[in-house]
C-alpha positions in Angstrom: 0.0 0.0 0.0 1.5 3.4 -1.0 1.6 6.4 1.3 -0.9 8.2 -0.8 -3.3 5.2 -0.6 -2.8 4.9 3.1 -3.8 8.5 3.7 -6.8 8.5 1.3 -9.4 7.5 4.0 -8.0 10.2 6.3 -8.2 12.8 3.6 -11.8 11.8 2.8 -12.7 12.0 6.5 -11.1 15.4 6.7 -12.9 16.6 3.6 -16.3 16.0 5.1 -15.3 16.9 8.7 -16.7 13.6 9.9 -16.4 14.7 13.5 -19.0 17.4 12.9 -21.7 14.7 12.5 -22.1 15.3 16.2 -24.1 18.5 15.4 -27.2 16.8 14.0 -26.9 13.1 15.1 -27.9 13.6 18.7 -31.0 15.5 17.5 -31.9 12.5 15.3 -31.8 10.4 18.5 -34.0 13.0 20.2 -36.6 12.5 17.5 -36.5 8.7 17.8 -36.7 8.7 21.6 -39.5 11.3 21.8 -41.5 9.5 19.0 -41.8 6.3 21.0 -41.4 7.8 24.5 -39.2 4.6 25.0 -36.0 3.0 24.0 -36.2 2.7 20.2 -34.2 -0.5 20.0 -30.6 -1.1 19.1 -31.4 -2.0 15.4 -33.3 1.2 14.7 -30.7 3.4 16.4 -27.9 1.7 14.5 -29.6 2.2 11.2 -30.4 5.8 12.1 -26.8 6.4 12.8 -25.7 4.9 9.5 -28.3 6.9 7.7 -27.2 10.1 9.4 -23.5 9.5 8.7 -24.3 8.7 5.0 -26.5 11.7 4.6 -24.1 14.1 6.1 -21.2 12.7 4.2 -23.2 13.1 1.0 -24.1 16.6 1.8 -20.6 17.7 2.6 -18.9 16.0 -0.3 -21.5 17.5 -2.7 -20.9 20.9 -1.1 -17.1 20.5 -1.6 -17.5 19.6 -5.2 -19.8 22.5 -6.0 -17.7 25.0 -4.1 -14.2 23.8 -5.2 -13.5 26.8 -7.4 -14.8 29.3 -4.8 -12.7 27.5 -2.1 -9.6 27.9 -4.3 -10.1 31.7 -4.4 -10.6 32.0 -0.6 -7.4 32.1 1.5 -9.2 30.4 4.4 -10.3 27.4 2.3 -7.6 27.2 -0.4 -5.9 24.5 1.5 -8.9 22.2 1.5 -8.5 18.8 -0.1 -10.0 19.6 -3.5 -8.5 23.1 -4.2 -5.1 22.0 -2.9 -5.1 18.8 -5.1 -4.9 16.4 -2.1 -8.1 14.8 -3.6 -9.4 14.7 -7.1 -12.9 15.5 -8.2 -13.3 11.8 -9.2 -12.4 10.7 -5.7 -14.9 13.1 -4.1 -17.6 12.1 -6.6 -16.9 8.5 -5.7 -17.3 9.3 -2.0 -20.6 11.1 -2.8 -22.0 8.0 -4.6 -20.8 5.7 -1.8 -22.4 7.9 0.8 -25.7 7.9 -1.2 -25.6 4.1 -1.4 -25.0 3.9 2.4 -27.8 6.3 3.1 -30.2 4.4 0.9 -29.2 1.0 2.5 -29.9 2.4 5.9 -33.2 4.0 4.8 -34.4 0.7 3.4 -34.1 -0.8 6.9 -36.4 1.7 8.6 -40.1 2.5 8.4 -41.5 2.1 4.9 -42.5 5.8 4.7 -38.9 7.0 4.7 -38.2 4.7 1.8 -40.4 7.0 -0.3 -39.3 10.3 1.2 -35.5 10.0 0.9 -35.2 12.2 -2.3 -36.3 15.2 -0.3 -33.1 15.6 1.8 -30.9 14.6 -1.1 -32.4 17.4 -3.3 -32.0 19.8 -0.4 -28.3 18.9 0.0 -27.7 19.4 -3.7 -29.4 22.8 -3.8 -27.8 24.3 -0.7 -24.3 25.1 -2.0 -25.8 27.1 -4.9 -27.9 29.3 -2.8 -25.0 31.6 -1.6 -24.8 32.6 -5.2 -28.3 34.0 -5.3 -29.7 34.7 -1.7 -28.6 35.7 1.8 -31.3 33.3 3.1 -29.0 30.4 2.4 -28.4 30.0 6.1 -32.1 29.1 6.7 -31.9 26.5 3.9 -28.9 24.9 5.7 -30.9 25.0 8.9 -33.8 23.2 7.3 -31.5 20.5 5.9 -30.3 19.6 9.5 -33.8 20.3 10.9 -34.9 17.2 8.9 -32.8 15.0 11.3 -35.3 14.8 14.2 -38.3 14.7 11.9 -36.9 12.0 9.7 -35.9 10.0 12.8 -39.4 10.4 14.2 -40.8 9.1 10.9 -38.2 6.3 10.7 -39.2 4.7 14.0 -42.9 5.5 14.2 -44.2 6.2 10.7 -45.7 9.5 11.8 -44.6 13.1 12.2 -46.9 15.0 14.5 -46.6 18.7 15.0 -44.3 18.2 18.0 -41.8 16.5 15.7 -41.8 19.6 13.4 -41.4 21.8 16.5 -38.2 19.9 17.3 -37.2 20.2 13.7 -37.8 23.9 13.7 -35.7 24.2 16.9 -32.8 22.5 15.1 -33.3 24.5 11.9 -33.1 27.8 13.8 -30.2 26.7 15.9 -28.2 25.7 12.9 -29.1 28.9 10.9 -28.2 31.0 13.9 -24.7 29.6 14.3 -24.2 29.6 10.6 -24.7 33.4 10.7 -21.7 33.4 13.0 -19.7 31.1 10.7 -20.4 33.4 7.7 -18.3 36.1 9.5 -15.2 34.1 8.7 -15.7 34.9 5.0 -17.3 38.3 5.0 -14.6 40.1 3.1 -14.1 37.3 0.6 -17.9 36.9 0.0 -18.2 40.7 -0.6 -15.3 40.6 -3.1 -16.7 37.6 -4.9 -20.3 38.8 -5.1 -21.6 36.0 -2.9 -24.6 36.4 -0.6 -24.8 35.9 3.1 -26.6 37.4 6.0 -23.4 39.1 7.1 -22.9 40.6 3.6 -26.5 41.9 3.5 -26.7 43.2 7.1 -23.1 43.5 8.3 -21.6 41.8 11.4 -24.0 43.5 13.8 -26.9 42.3 11.7 -25.5 38.7 11.8 -25.4 38.8 15.6 -28.9 40.2 15.8 -30.2 37.6 13.4 -28.5 34.8 15.4 -30.1 36.1 18.6 -33.5 36.0 17.0 -33.0 32.5 15.6 -31.7 31.1 18.8 -34.6 32.6 20.8 -36.8 30.8 18.3 -34.9 27.6 19.0 -35.7 27.8 22.7 -39.3 28.7 22.0 -39.7 25.7 19.7 -38.3 23.4 22.3 -40.8 24.8 24.8 -43.7 24.3 22.4 -42.7 20.7 21.7 -42.4 20.1 25.5 -45.9 21.5 26.1 -47.3 19.1 23.5 -45.5 16.0 24.7 -45.7 14.0 28.0 -42.3 15.0 29.3 -40.9 15.2 32.8 -38.8 17.8 34.6 -35.7 16.4 32.9 -36.8 17.6 29.5 -37.4 21.0 30.9 -34.0 21.0 32.5 -32.5 20.2 29.1 -34.3 23.2 27.6 -33.0 25.5 30.4 -29.4 24.2 30.0 -29.6 24.5 26.2 -30.8 28.1 26.6 -28.0 28.8 29.0 -25.4 27.4 26.6 -26.8 29.5 23.8 -26.6 32.6 26.0 -23.0 31.8 26.8 -22.2 31.2 23.1 -23.4 34.7 22.4 -21.5 36.2 25.3 -18.1 35.0 24.1 -18.1 36.7 20.7 -18.8 40.2 19.7 -19.0 41.9 16.3 -15.8 43.7 17.1 -14.1 40.7 18.7 -14.2 37.4 16.8 -11.2 35.7 18.5 -13.4 33.0 20.1 -15.6 32.4 17.1 -14.0 29.0 16.6 -14.9 27.9 20.1 -18.5 29.3 19.8 -19.1 27.5 16.5 -17.3 24.2 16.7 -17.1 23.4 20.4 -20.2 24.8 22.0 -22.6 23.6 19.3 -21.4 20.1 19.7 -21.9 20.3 23.4 -25.4 21.7 23.0 -26.6 18.8 20.8 -25.1 16.1 23.1 -26.3 17.7 26.3 -29.9 18.2 25.1 -30.0 14.6 23.9 -28.7 13.4 27.3 -31.6 15.2 29.1 -34.1 13.8 26.6 -32.7 10.3 26.9 -32.9 10.5 30.7 -36.4 11.9 30.5 -37.6 9.0 28.3 -35.7 6.2 30.2 -35.9 7.4 33.7 -38.3 10.3 34.1 
């Protein structure tokens, strides 16, 4: 095995930032647990996990393919695997097709309804990277892509999606859109120079922070609405309170004039939020 071949899996994993699956995966588990108000079973959880990893890998690899030329012109992203030449377009396309196959295999093992609905997220994944070329509302589309995680999981284990499932989905969508407004600040100058669209380009850094506050307030409100409609215990409500506190802390460590801790706010805290909220939901269902 050559050195290049030996590092190929590592380069592919780096391309799609596989570790960031933690953002949405715990919320898929939230949907599964709340759908049944019980342990969903190891088989369903395993296939949900495979489906989520496949879906996210597909979404990220498609994003990297579509954005390869833009990434090459951006100093922050020029060292990514495609623009730097560490991976070829054929290799990334192969990863995309493999991820789609894995996603479809997992979907086929879950409730029959999701076997018919799988094209919806796939189309949304393909559309997303093009939106920054035409609208500053692209962040909300990204949020909706990840907001499908709890709704899809709810459907996958129960075959139904009541309004409470959509409330959890809305919470995730607004949470993701809010922290993506922060993320857009990394590329504000580049996006302006390239004629790309983002909330930050349209409204400036202060507007991005204001929008994120509104979206994250909506996240908490959506979690509250779902809790009112569900038969949950104090543990669920504790999870909502802790999530709200973490969001407040996230907003407290970055300012429009001081973005030094933006990496921590985006990458670390958001992973913590998803895991912590699922921990409370899991405890609520299994113990509460």
